[in-house]
N, CA, C and O of each residue as an XYZ file, in Angstrom:
864
protein
N      15.144     16.854     33.396
C      13.568     16.124     33.382
C      13.139     15.753     34.731
O      13.946     15.151     35.439
N      12.134     15.994     35.118
C      11.582     15.601     36.306
C      11.283     14.180     36.328
O      10.322     13.870     35.624
N      12.047     12.921     37.164
C      11.554     11.702     37.207
C       9.561     11.500     37.593
O       8.742     12.097     38.292
N       9.550     10.595     36.878
C       7.993     10.261     36.731
C       8.100      9.241     38.202
O       8.883      8.326     38.456
N       6.903      9.862     39.064
C       6.776      8.949     40.247
C       5.962      7.830     39.923
O       4.893      7.959     39.326
N       6.447      6.677     40.313
C       5.709      4.898     40.194
C       5.911      4.592     41.652
O       6.891      3.954     42.035
N       5.246      4.919     42.235
C       5.177      4.523     43.852
C       3.983      5.652     43.842
O       4.142      6.625     43.105
N       2.879      5.558     44.580
C       1.960      4.208     44.561
C       1.923      3.992     42.805
O       2.210      4.941     42.074
N       1.492      2.480     42.175
C       0.810      2.972     41.354
C       0.281      3.782     40.283
O      -0.858      4.019     40.684
N       0.434      4.446     38.978
C      -0.554      4.681     38.479
C      -1.242      4.039     37.534
O      -1.097      2.827     37.373
N      -2.255      4.929     36.633
C      -3.060      4.317     35.866
C      -2.919      5.914     35.286
O      -2.905      7.002     35.861
N      -2.790      5.367     33.367
C      -2.520      6.551     32.346
C      -3.800      6.652     31.650
O      -3.981      5.904     30.689
N      -5.014      7.741     32.118
C      -5.775      7.868     31.300
C      -5.665      9.024     30.248
O      -6.623      9.766     30.466
N      -4.922      9.506     29.206
C      -4.700     10.694     28.179
C      -3.870      9.949     27.127
O      -2.852     10.481     26.686
N      -4.422      8.255     26.541
C      -4.031      8.079     25.305
C      -4.274      8.778     24.084
O      -3.496      8.945     23.145
N      -5.693      9.247     24.244
C      -6.406     10.330     23.410
C      -5.633     11.671     22.707
O      -5.843     12.353     21.704
N      -4.232     11.662     24.218
C      -3.128     13.073     23.261
C      -2.048     11.695     23.193
O      -1.386     11.573     22.163
N      -1.868     10.575     24.398
C      -0.791      9.877     23.103
C      -0.318      8.936     23.580
O       0.032      8.941     24.760
N      -0.203      8.053     22.923
C       0.187      6.626     23.713
C       1.596      6.158     23.693
O       2.523      6.782     23.177
N       1.734      4.432     24.598
C       2.838      3.965     24.251
C       3.534      3.732     23.060
O       2.533      3.541     22.370
N       4.378      3.609     22.349
C       5.057      3.388     21.305
C       4.638      1.577     21.101
O       4.928      0.917     22.099
N       4.125      0.928     20.151
C       3.713     -0.663     20.310
C       4.735     -1.114     20.250
O       5.581     -0.502     19.599
N       5.152     -2.593     21.015
C       6.222     -2.941     20.594
C       6.816     -3.555     19.884
O       8.015     -3.792     20.027
N       6.036     -3.993     18.857
C       5.828     -4.555     17.410
C       6.252     -3.437     16.445
O       6.806     -3.550     15.352
N       5.882     -2.384     17.072
C       6.690     -1.469     16.206
C       7.802     -0.240     16.593
O       8.243      0.766     16.038
N       7.978     -0.933     17.870
C       9.325     -0.657     18.318
C      10.260     -1.166     17.316
O      10.903     -0.452     16.546
N      10.307     -2.718     17.381
C      10.826     -3.850     17.859
C      10.922     -3.575     15.727
O      12.010     -3.796     15.197
N       9.774     -3.144     14.876
C      10.128     -3.188     13.171
C      11.254     -2.029     12.831
O      12.187     -2.025     12.027
N      10.641     -0.764     14.051
C      11.976      0.035     14.113
C      13.043      0.483     14.266
O      13.412      1.575     13.833
N      13.962     -0.605     15.162
C      15.006     -0.382     15.564
C      16.326     -0.217     14.567
O      17.135      0.708     14.640
N      16.365     -1.329     13.612
C      17.155     -1.444     12.805
C      17.563     -0.495     11.797
O      18.577     -0.252     11.144
N      16.027      0.087     11.956
C      16.164      1.630     10.758
C      16.606      2.687     11.121
O      16.818      3.522     10.242
N      17.012      3.165     13.060
C      17.969      3.981     14.251
C      19.358      3.112     14.329
O      20.177      3.703     15.033
N      19.812      1.974     13.847
C      20.602      1.175     14.513
C      21.471      1.566     12.947
O      22.361      2.391     12.742
N      20.814      0.637     12.045
C      22.342     -0.130     11.084
C      21.652      0.558      9.693
O      22.387      1.356      9.112
N      19.923      0.257      8.936
C      19.948      1.117      7.778
C      19.273      2.502      8.097
O      18.085      2.820      8.032
N      20.730      3.462      8.574
C      20.217      4.810      9.125
C      20.080      5.724      7.634
O      19.889      6.937      7.719
N      20.143      5.350      6.871
C      21.165      6.115      5.774
C      19.882      6.905      4.826
O      18.837      6.255      4.852
N      19.823      8.085      4.075
C      18.734      8.285      3.504
C      18.439      7.669      2.622
O      19.223      7.477      1.692
N      17.561      7.314      2.642
C      16.750      6.795      1.276
C      16.694      7.370      0.239
O      16.052      6.846     -0.671
N      17.182      8.317      0.084
C      17.133      9.108     -1.428
C      18.439      9.242     -2.119
O      18.771      9.721     -3.204
N      19.177      8.575     -0.991
C      20.796      8.787     -1.576
C      20.936      7.575     -2.442
O      19.973      6.808     -2.434
N      22.046      7.241     -3.247
C      22.043      6.104     -3.911
C      23.146      5.588     -3.433
O      23.634      4.903     -4.332
N      24.005      5.542     -2.195
C      24.681      4.423     -2.115
C      23.789      3.021     -1.605
O      22.574      3.201     -1.528
N      24.171      1.998     -1.342
C      24.199      1.108     -1.006
C      22.892      1.232      0.166
O      21.705      1.266     -0.159
N      23.465      1.298      1.757
C      22.665      1.676      2.931
C      21.249      2.579      2.195
O      20.137      2.050      2.169
N      21.482      3.909      1.658
C      20.033      4.365      1.273
C      19.470      3.623      0.339
O      18.249      3.599      0.494
N      19.825      3.027     -0.536
C      18.800      1.917     -1.093
C      18.226      0.879     -0.306
O      17.130      0.358     -0.512
N      19.245      0.533      0.857
C      18.297     -0.338      1.421
C      17.169      0.596      1.926
O      16.047      0.185      1.631
N      17.199      1.517      2.476
C      16.335      2.546      2.997
C      15.480      2.579      2.425
O      14.432      2.156      2.913
N      15.512      3.114      1.075
C      14.303      3.217     -0.044
C      13.946      1.997     -0.417
O      13.241      2.202     -1.405
N      14.004      0.644     -0.205
C      13.272     -0.646     -0.029
C      12.331     -0.939      0.758
O      11.414     -1.760      0.713
N      12.690     -0.103      1.555
C      11.862     -0.433      3.347
C      11.027      0.388      3.331
O      10.085      0.060      4.052
N      10.843      1.736      2.638
C      10.039      2.627      2.709
C       9.069      2.246      1.791
O       7.917      2.374      2.206
N       9.246      1.658      0.249
C       8.232      1.258     -1.283
C       7.918      0.201     -0.115
O       6.792      0.109      0.375
N       8.897     -0.511      0.250
C       7.913     -2.077      1.187
C       6.633     -0.816      2.183
O       5.555     -0.648      1.614
N       6.752     -0.395      2.939
C       5.725     -0.187      3.732
C       4.549      0.430      2.563
O       3.447     -0.106      2.447
N       4.946      1.560      1.780
C       3.611      1.757      1.184
C       2.752      0.607      0.537
O       1.540      0.824      0.524
N       3.205     -0.633     -0.025
C       2.768     -1.459     -0.597
C       1.410     -2.151      0.606
O       0.213     -2.425      0.514
N       2.469     -2.196      1.677
C       1.856     -2.917      2.510
C       0.524     -1.610      3.452
O      -0.343     -1.994      4.238
N       0.655     -0.790      3.226
C      -0.513      0.451      3.374
C      -1.215     -0.044      2.168
O      -2.210     -0.762      2.271
N      -0.891      0.197      1.415
C      -1.517     -0.006     -0.284
C      -2.674     -0.859     -0.253
O      -3.781     -0.578     -0.712
N      -2.248     -2.196      0.473
C      -2.979     -3.557      0.292
C      -4.147     -3.180      1.545
O      -5.352     -3.062      1.322
N      -3.597     -3.048      2.690
C      -4.500     -2.898      4.025
C      -6.060     -2.359      3.325
O      -7.116     -2.937      3.071
N      -5.432     -0.579      3.140
C      -6.610      0.516      2.607
C      -7.086     -0.002      1.187
O      -8.304      0.100      1.045
N      -6.557     -0.417      0.341
C      -7.340     -0.828     -0.985
C      -6.753     -0.003     -1.970
O      -6.759     -0.261     -3.174
N      -6.269      0.952     -1.467
C      -5.488      2.269     -2.533
C      -5.128      1.439     -3.840
O      -4.596      0.342     -3.668
N      -5.391      1.902     -5.203
C      -5.069      1.703     -6.650
C      -3.686      1.753     -6.176
O      -3.518      0.585     -5.827
N      -2.708      2.302     -5.969
C      -1.662      2.615     -6.255
C      -0.821      3.177     -5.274
O      -0.877      4.355     -4.920
N       0.009      2.275     -4.809
C       1.086      2.728     -4.062
C       1.744      3.971     -3.871
O       2.309      4.326     -2.837
N       1.588      4.926     -5.443
C       2.139      6.132     -5.058
C       1.081      7.034     -4.725
O       1.347      8.236     -4.720
N      -0.429      6.534     -4.360
C      -1.663      7.366     -3.425
C      -0.777      7.073     -1.735
O      -1.044      7.725     -0.725
N       0.051      6.194     -1.787
C       0.838      6.975     -0.072
C       1.326      7.512      0.375
O       2.475      7.150      0.627
N       0.843      8.850      0.854
C       1.979      9.454      1.474
C       2.198      9.428      2.841
O       1.192      9.518      3.543
N       3.511      9.304      3.504
C       3.943      9.915      4.811
C       4.416     11.343      5.358
O       5.232     12.214      5.054
N       3.426     11.088      6.355
C       3.713     12.151      6.874
C       4.459     12.704      8.186
O       4.995     11.648      8.523
N       4.722     13.314      8.820
C       5.259     13.820     10.133
C       4.749     13.679     11.005
O       5.414     13.664     12.040
N       3.089     13.473     11.088
C       1.703     13.235     11.865
C       0.448     13.994     11.462
O       0.266     14.692     10.465
N      -0.632     13.606     12.775
C      -1.836     14.063     12.276
C      -2.338     15.212     11.742
O      -3.178     15.029     10.862
N      -1.995     16.670     12.092
C      -1.737     17.547     11.603
C      -1.365     17.327     10.188
O      -2.045     16.995      9.217
N      -0.215     17.576     10.313
C      -0.113     17.619      8.653
C      -0.982     16.638      8.105
O      -1.903     17.234      7.546
N      -1.086     15.651      8.028
C      -1.878     14.776      7.534
C      -3.519     15.496      7.489
O      -4.352     15.238      6.621
N      -3.618     15.966      8.063
C      -5.167     17.171      8.073
C      -4.447     17.826      6.631
O      -4.543     17.337      5.506
N      -3.884     18.770      6.923
C      -4.014     19.788      6.536
C      -3.484     19.501      4.980
O      -4.078     19.978      4.013
N      -2.529     18.829      4.878
C      -2.391     17.797      3.031
C      -3.252     17.292      2.419
O      -3.384     17.237      1.197
N      -3.868     16.907      3.184
C      -5.550     16.053      2.469
C      -6.584     17.162      2.189
O      -7.373     17.099      1.246
N      -6.516     18.441      3.291
C      -7.202     19.014      2.420
C      -7.086     20.166      1.550
O      -7.933     20.608      0.774
N      -5.673     20.679      1.837
C      -5.384     21.261      0.278
C      -5.455     20.129     -0.510
O      -6.256     20.309     -1.426
N      -4.953     19.058     -0.527
C      -4.884     18.458     -2.082
C      -6.539     18.186     -2.377
O      -6.974     18.630     -3.439
N      -7.205     17.674     -1.730
C      -8.685     17.801     -1.583
C      -9.167     19.318     -2.766
O      -9.585     19.199     -3.918
N      -8.996     20.276     -2.214
C      -9.297     21.589     -3.141
C      -8.044     22.244     -4.473
O      -8.241     23.227     -5.187
N      -6.845     21.382     -4.480
C      -5.699     21.460     -5.436
C      -6.875     20.651     -6.506
O      -7.539     21.478     -7.130
N      -7.117     19.669     -6.712
C      -7.464     18.756     -7.404
C      -8.945     18.617     -7.773
O      -9.391     17.723     -8.492
N      -9.885     19.910     -7.022
C     -11.015     19.802     -7.876
C     -11.303     21.374     -8.003
O     -11.986     22.045     -7.230
N     -10.704     21.763     -9.026
C     -10.698     23.650     -9.323
C     -12.061     24.044     -8.830
O     -12.240     24.846     -7.914
N     -12.983     23.447     -9.478
C     -14.762     23.383     -9.323
C     -15.191     23.597     -8.176
O     -16.340     23.839     -7.806
N     -13.942     23.474     -7.418
C     -15.083     23.689     -5.929
C     -14.702     24.022     -5.036
O     -13.597     23.504     -4.875
N     -15.002     24.755     -4.109
C     -14.620     25.709     -3.310
C     -14.952     25.730     -1.598
O     -14.638     26.570     -0.755
N     -15.638     24.577     -1.480
C     -16.215     24.865     -0.404
C     -15.930     23.305      1.213
O     -16.061     22.081      1.173
N     -15.649     23.976      2.010
C     -15.204     22.811      3.054
C     -16.190     22.705      4.008
O     -16.684     23.710      4.518
N     -16.572     21.435      4.339
C     -17.607     21.347      4.912
C     -16.634     20.730      6.528
O     -15.713     19.915      6.491
N     -17.138     21.343      7.696
C     -16.191     20.348      9.275
C     -17.696     20.983     10.310
O     -18.805     21.516     10.253
N     -16.814     20.503     11.060
C     -17.507     20.752     12.813
C     -16.723     21.740     12.964
O     -15.662     22.117     12.467
N     -18.113     22.426     14.478
C     -17.492     23.768     15.601
C     -16.625     23.005     16.126
O     -15.737     23.825     16.360
N     -16.176     21.857     16.540
C     -15.185     21.215     17.741
C     -14.540     19.946     17.271
O     -14.433     18.850     17.822
N     -13.991     20.551     15.672
C     -12.687     19.762     14.954
C     -11.559     19.971     15.673
O     -11.525     20.685     16.676
N     -10.608     19.370     15.206
C      -9.020     19.420     16.144
C      -8.670     21.010     15.515
O      -9.015     21.664     14.531
N      -7.912     21.174     16.523
C      -7.501     23.064     16.068
C      -6.716     22.583     14.674
O      -6.755     23.487     13.840
N      -6.075     21.496     14.249
C      -5.731     21.943     12.946
C      -5.536     21.795     11.892
O      -4.602     21.820     11.091
N      -7.445     21.477     11.984
C      -8.361     21.526     10.654
C      -9.167     23.118     11.125
O      -9.828     23.456     10.143
N      -9.318     24.125     12.213
C      -9.959     24.781     12.406
C      -9.001     25.807     12.097
O      -9.122     26.629     11.188
N      -8.110     25.720     12.846
C      -7.117     27.084     11.998
C      -6.550     27.316     10.702
O      -6.182     28.443     10.372
N      -6.409     25.806      9.558
C      -6.899     25.804      8.697
C      -8.138     26.246      7.727
O      -8.049     26.851      6.658
N      -9.164     25.840      8.301
C      -9.943     26.097      7.670
C     -10.238     27.628      7.770
O     -10.657     28.175      6.750
N      -9.998     28.634      9.297
C      -9.678     30.162      8.963
C      -9.050     30.181      8.295
O      -9.679     30.531      7.296
N      -8.015     30.028      8.026
C      -7.109     30.159      6.738
C      -7.597     30.686      5.851
O      -7.666     31.875      5.539
N      -8.210     29.177      5.099
C      -8.966     29.631      3.877
C      -9.720     30.088      3.949
O      -9.596     30.818      2.965
N     -10.489     30.313      4.315
C     -11.389     31.146      4.909
C     -10.846     32.991      4.502
O     -11.151     33.638      3.500
N     -10.204     33.314      5.378
C      -9.340     34.489      5.754
C      -8.715     34.894      4.153
O      -8.864     36.001      3.636
N      -8.287     34.203      3.777
C      -7.658     34.347      2.267
C      -8.758     34.187      1.404
O      -8.649     35.245      0.784
N      -9.503     33.762      1.034
C     -10.269     33.735      0.367
C     -10.115     32.125     -0.719
O     -10.573     31.644     -1.755
N      -9.345     31.873      0.164
C      -9.201     30.387     -0.684
C     -10.323     29.546     -1.147
O     -10.576     29.058     -2.249
N     -11.090     29.498      0.296
C     -12.422     28.219      0.472
C     -13.115     29.360      1.431
O     -12.786     30.254      2.211
N     -14.610     28.583      0.714
C     -15.542     29.020      1.984
C     -16.000     27.692      3.353
O     -16.325     26.571      2.963
N     -15.979     27.878      4.260
C     -15.803     26.753      4.955
C     -17.183     26.500      5.943
O     -17.309     27.198      6.949
N     -18.110     25.566      5.634
C     -19.266     25.325      6.285
C     -19.204     24.274      7.824
O     -19.106     23.050      7.903
N     -19.311     25.395      9.010
C     -19.087     24.654     10.160
C     -20.277     23.985     10.401
O     -21.288     24.424      9.853
N     -20.338     23.220     10.959
C     -21.647     22.395     11.281
C     -21.611     22.147     13.122
O     -20.634     21.661     13.693
N     -22.912     22.607     13.851
C     -23.224     22.600     15.026
C     -22.847     21.460     15.219
O     -22.499     20.621     14.388
N     -22.935     21.352     16.924
C     -23.056     19.922     17.705
C     -24.782     20.560     18.680
O     -25.223     21.709     18.711
N     -25.506     18.986     19.494
C     -26.033     20.154     20.440
C     -25.556     19.768     21.301
O     -24.471     19.187     21.313
N     -26.692     20.146     22.807
C     -26.223     20.320     24.047
C     -25.289     18.820     24.808
O     -24.570     18.821     25.807
N     -25.657     17.645     23.879
C     -24.746     16.017     24.732
C     -23.460     16.550     23.677
O     -22.336     16.225     24.062
N     -23.534     17.304     22.443
C     -21.869     17.267     21.553
C     -22.106     16.324     20.491
O     -21.112     15.892     19.907
N     -23.512     15.838     20.055
C     -24.022     15.251     19.018
C     -23.685     16.595     17.812
O     -23.827     17.790     18.073
N     -23.049     15.834     16.005
C     -23.673     16.253     15.570
C     -25.257     16.603     14.677
O     -26.247     15.877     14.583
N     -25.082     17.603     14.266
C     -25.993     18.373     13.529
C     -26.058     17.141     12.282
O     -24.889     17.123     11.897
N     -26.553     16.469     11.747
C     -27.299     15.577     10.676
C     -27.313     16.155      9.415
O     -26.611     16.041      8.410
N     -28.792     17.139      9.882
C     -29.728     17.191      8.941
C     -28.953     18.759      8.790
O     -29.326     19.117      7.673
N     -28.395     19.455      9.142
C     -27.635     20.567      8.878
C     -26.106     20.306      7.829
O     -25.823     21.013      6.861
N     -25.300     19.148      8.322
C     -24.465     18.495      7.290
C     -25.581     18.426      5.643
O     -25.230     18.943      4.583
N     -26.978     17.625      5.864
C     -27.228     17.378      4.744
C     -27.515     18.979      4.264
O     -27.964     18.917      3.119
N     -27.469     19.685      4.488
C     -28.199     21.491      4.054
C     -26.597     21.922      3.875
O     -26.333     22.654      2.921
N     -25.605     21.529      4.688
C     -24.456     21.967      4.111
C     -24.169     21.570      1.962
O     -23.981     22.234      0.943
N     -24.272     20.546      2.235
C     -23.804     19.764      1.196
C     -24.201     20.359      0.042
O     -25.414     20.217     -0.110
N     -23.337     21.365     -1.409
C     -23.835     21.536     -2.700
C     -22.648     20.740     -3.914
O     -21.938     19.740     -3.806
N     -22.758     21.256     -4.506
C     -21.743     20.945     -5.842
C     -20.628     21.638     -5.602
O     -19.552     21.202     -6.011
N     -20.705     22.742     -4.952
C     -19.451     23.595     -4.922
C     -18.595     22.518     -3.815
O     -17.390     22.700     -3.989
N     -18.856     21.425     -2.701
C     -17.874     20.710     -1.705
C     -17.103     20.101     -2.208
O     -17.205     19.068     -2.870
N     -15.782     21.036     -1.775
C     -14.658     20.047     -2.180
C     -14.256     18.652     -1.323
O     -13.913     17.528     -1.690
N     -14.426     19.154     -0.252
C     -14.299     17.535      1.045
C     -15.027     18.104      2.251
O     -15.312     19.261      2.561
N     -15.249     16.887      2.858
C     -15.878     16.985      4.222
C     -15.162     15.981      5.501
O     -15.472     14.829      5.806
N     -14.060     16.911      6.128
C     -13.458     16.974      7.144
C     -14.227     16.703      8.572
O     -14.545     17.754      9.128
N     -14.542     15.661      9.184
C     -15.390     15.451     10.303
C     -14.709     14.120     11.087
O     -14.627     12.973     10.646
N     -14.240     14.643     12.407
C     -14.276     13.442     13.709
C     -14.679     12.032     13.390
O     -15.847     12.226     13.053
N     -14.428     10.387     13.242
C     -15.078     10.194     13.600
C     -16.381      9.877     15.062
O     -17.500      9.362     15.075
N     -15.459     10.523     16.175
C     -15.701     10.718     17.456
C     -14.867     11.667     18.254
O     -13.644     11.541     18.317
N     -15.949     13.229     19.257
C     -15.000     13.985     19.231
C     -14.144     13.717     20.898
O     -14.923     13.482     21.822
N     -12.848     13.746     21.201
C     -12.118     13.442     22.103
C     -12.024     13.560     23.693
O     -11.409     13.085     24.648
N     -13.388     14.833     23.266
C     -12.803     15.612     24.406
C     -14.552     15.133     25.342
O     -14.711     15.161     26.563
N     -15.308     14.856     24.600
C     -16.772     14.976     25.032
C     -17.502     13.460     24.499
O     -18.704     13.213     24.596
N     -16.508     12.576     23.948
C     -16.663     11.448     24.062
C     -18.046     11.044     22.418
O     -17.813     10.041     21.745
N     -19.100     11.800     22.108
C     -19.674     10.883     21.432
C     -19.679     10.971     20.286
O     -19.529     12.109     19.842
N     -19.857      9.788     19.264
C     -19.293      9.363     17.935
C     -20.589     10.402     17.683
O     -21.693     10.532     18.212
N     -19.680     11.251     16.303
C     -20.443     11.599     15.427
C     -21.226     10.663     14.021
O     -22.318     10.561     13.462
N     -20.000     10.183     13.955
C     -21.011      9.180     12.986
C     -21.393      7.958     13.479
O     -20.789      6.905     13.277
N     -22.712      8.138     14.331
C     -22.970      7.058     15.057
C     -23.852      6.047     13.664
O     -23.779      4.854     13.958
N     -24.506      6.240     12.503
C     -25.097      5.815     12.162
C     -23.668      5.449     10.701
O     -22.577      5.966     10.941
N     -23.748      4.862      9.747
C     -23.011      4.550      9.120
C     -22.783      5.256      8.072
O     -23.410      4.994      7.045
N     -21.899      6.239      8.093
C     -21.900      7.681      7.541
C     -21.949      7.762      5.461
O     -22.201      8.675      4.674
N     -21.705      6.833      5.350
C     -21.899      6.745      3.493
C     -22.963      6.843      3.274
O     -23.318      7.393      2.231
N     -24.099      6.219      4.404
C     -26.198      6.663      4.213
C     -26.371      7.804      4.319
O     -27.516      8.156      4.036
N     -25.398      8.907      4.751
C     -25.805     10.352      4.678
C     -26.057     10.835      3.483
O     -25.738     10.525      2.335
N     -26.675     11.631      3.964
C     -27.439     12.118      2.330
C     -26.545     12.743      0.737
O     -27.518     13.393      0.356
N     -25.973     12.880      0.137
C     -25.241     13.150     -1.038
C     -25.780     13.441     -1.910
O     -25.524     12.989     -3.026
N     -26.857     14.437     -1.625
C     -27.230     15.103     -3.559
C     -26.274     15.966     -3.790
O     -26.173     17.085     -3.287
N     -25.411     15.354     -4.710
C     -24.215     16.314     -5.368
C     -23.844     15.831     -6.928
O     -24.104     14.717     -7.384
N     -23.305     16.713     -7.506
C     -23.117     17.016     -8.752
C     -22.640     15.330     -8.842
O     -22.761     14.521     -7.922
N     -22.097     15.065    -10.152
C     -22.066     13.311    -11.073
C     -20.507     13.182     -9.766
O     -20.392     12.428     -8.800
N     -19.594     14.190    -10.266
C     -18.427     13.568     -9.598
C     -18.954     13.207     -7.425
O     -19.899     13.540     -6.709
N     -17.693     12.406     -7.230
C     -17.646     12.542     -5.667
C     -16.951     13.734     -4.907
O     -16.414     14.739     -5.372
N     -17.137     13.287     -3.466
C     -16.766     14.249     -2.952
C     -15.637     13.414     -1.973
O     -15.634     12.221     -1.672
N     -14.949     14.196     -1.700
C     -14.007     13.663     -0.697
C     -14.135     13.741      0.579
O     -14.035     14.821      1.161
N     -14.386     12.554      1.229
C     -14.284     12.373      2.463
C     -13.104     12.067      3.626
O     -12.769     10.885      3.688
N     -12.400     13.040      4.602
C     -11.246     12.801      5.398
C     -12.086     12.776      6.920
O     -12.355     13.693      7.696
N     -12.312     11.588      6.963
C     -12.756     11.231      8.627
C     -11.503     10.300      9.039
O     -10.746      9.461      8.550
N     -11.821     11.132     10.515
C     -10.246     10.884     11.519
C     -11.051     10.357     13.155
O     -11.774     10.923     13.973
N     -10.457      9.016     13.031
C     -10.853      8.477     14.666
C      -9.602      8.537     15.891
O      -8.372      8.491     15.893
N     -10.514      8.646     16.744
C      -9.491      9.503     17.575
C      -8.538      8.276     18.155
O      -8.940      7.116     18.064
N      -7.221      8.597     18.773
C      -6.291      7.197     19.309
C      -7.093      5.936     20.290
O      -8.128      6.057     20.946
N      -6.373      4.932     20.154
C      -7.573      3.650     20.636
C      -9.295      3.710     20.858
O     -10.052      3.250     21.713
N      -9.481      4.536     19.604
C     -11.556      4.288     19.852
C     -11.440      3.126     18.859
O     -10.553      2.410     18.396
N     -12.428      3.245     18.781
C     -12.952      1.348     17.951
C     -13.959      1.616     16.739
O     -15.076      1.886     17.183
N     -13.899      1.625     15.205
C     -15.044      2.039     14.999
C     -14.832      1.221     13.589
O     -13.766      0.611     13.510
N     -15.618      1.148     12.604
C     -16.107      0.156     11.919
C     -14.940     -0.722     10.996
O     -14.663     -1.902     10.778
N     -14.347      0.919     10.521
C     -13.177      0.453      9.273
C     -12.043     -0.107     10.441
O     -11.728     -1.268     10.179
N     -11.557      0.271     11.304
C     -10.760     -0.231     12.104
C      -9.738      0.456     11.478
O      -8.721     -0.237     11.450
N      -9.537      2.025     10.734
C      -8.539      2.164     10.345
C      -8.278      3.319     11.294
O      -9.041      3.369     12.259
N      -7.326      4.275     11.202
C      -6.890      5.328     12.604
C      -7.596      6.953     11.594
O      -8.564      7.683     11.806
N      -6.698      6.943     10.686
C      -6.842      8.255      9.931
C      -7.600      8.480      8.862
O      -8.708      8.526      9.397
N      -7.798      8.667      7.639
C      -8.505      8.794      6.448
C      -8.990      7.394      5.825
O      -8.058      6.608      5.993
N      -9.987      6.796      5.220
C     -10.418      5.558      4.664
C     -10.879      6.107      3.677
O     -11.259      7.252      3.435
N     -10.779      4.690      2.822
C     -11.482      4.682      1.277
C     -12.587      4.209      1.309
O     -12.373      3.209      1.994
N     -13.740      4.189      1.043
C     -14.786      4.630      1.164
C     -15.243      3.224     -0.113
O     -14.713      3.162     -1.223
N     -16.234      2.293      0.358
C     -16.632      1.514     -0.606
C     -17.822      2.500     -1.247
O     -18.734      1.732     -0.940
N     -18.142      3.006     -1.546
C     -19.414      3.944     -1.871
C     -18.535      4.661     -3.081
O     -17.459      5.258     -3.112
N     -19.400      4.349     -3.926
C     -19.522      4.834     -5.464
C     -19.323      6.403     -5.236
O     -18.728      7.030     -6.113
N     -19.776      7.046     -4.138
C     -20.117      8.816     -4.919
C     -18.871      9.606     -2.970
O     -18.963     10.602     -2.252
N     -18.186      8.693     -2.999
C     -17.575      9.163     -2.046
C     -16.267      8.662     -2.417
O     -16.156      7.748     -3.235
N     -14.865      9.436     -1.632
C     -13.406      9.156     -2.260
C     -12.677      9.275     -1.062
O     -12.998     10.013     -0.130
N     -11.492      8.389     -1.106
C     -10.935      8.605     -0.178
C     -10.067     10.011     -0.384
O      -9.999     10.548     -1.489
N      -9.486     10.489      0.664
C      -8.800     12.097      0.456
C      -7.139     11.655      0.509
O      -6.301     12.544      0.658
N      -6.669     10.017      0.357
C      -5.161     10.536      0.149
C      -4.229     10.626     -0.481
O      -3.642      9.614     -0.864
N      -3.763     11.987     -0.814
C      -3.448     12.736     -1.683
C      -2.846     11.771     -3.100
O      -2.222     10.731     -2.885
N      -3.096     12.215     -4.418
C      -2.526     11.331     -5.225
C      -1.106     11.999     -5.976
O      -1.198     12.973     -6.722
N       0.179     11.348     -5.674
C       1.299     12.676     -5.884
C       1.723     11.169     -7.036
O       2.689     11.227     -7.797
């Protein structure tokens, strides 16, 4: 492995791609790399210790985002798996809806999945364009909504071009829908700032939208 040069001092400007692990996170995880490393599904004492840590983490996340139950909290290996899980869950739990709304400049994990869903006939995908400045066409979004919409997957902001897609309160966007709610998957890039102060999908307080956290 090539050693990183440190002279002269360098400034890291790629936090949107990945960030250094927060020291508090590292400190919290080290015991599970060293002492409590057993499979949390195992029935022996070490496994039970890991299992309790996982359940405790679920309870803390549930409290943070206001989920109804800890069973709604699903830990994944990363952002791409989370995106795919959320969209598939929305489609599976709403058999009467078969449309997905996203933008033309979403993360590759979203675009690739949408291409697959459309190619296999699993869902109809409505892709919302952006203007020359990279801003989302909110009128096109409004027109795309229908009683067939199962999930809307949209970035808070584009990590390449910077404009915030949800420049206004996204809960006020038009939702002329059937009585049941739409699943909203809203993602913010690393180190960006948003009103909800959460990185991935969020639980809306609006009665017409709901979080896409799979209910397992």
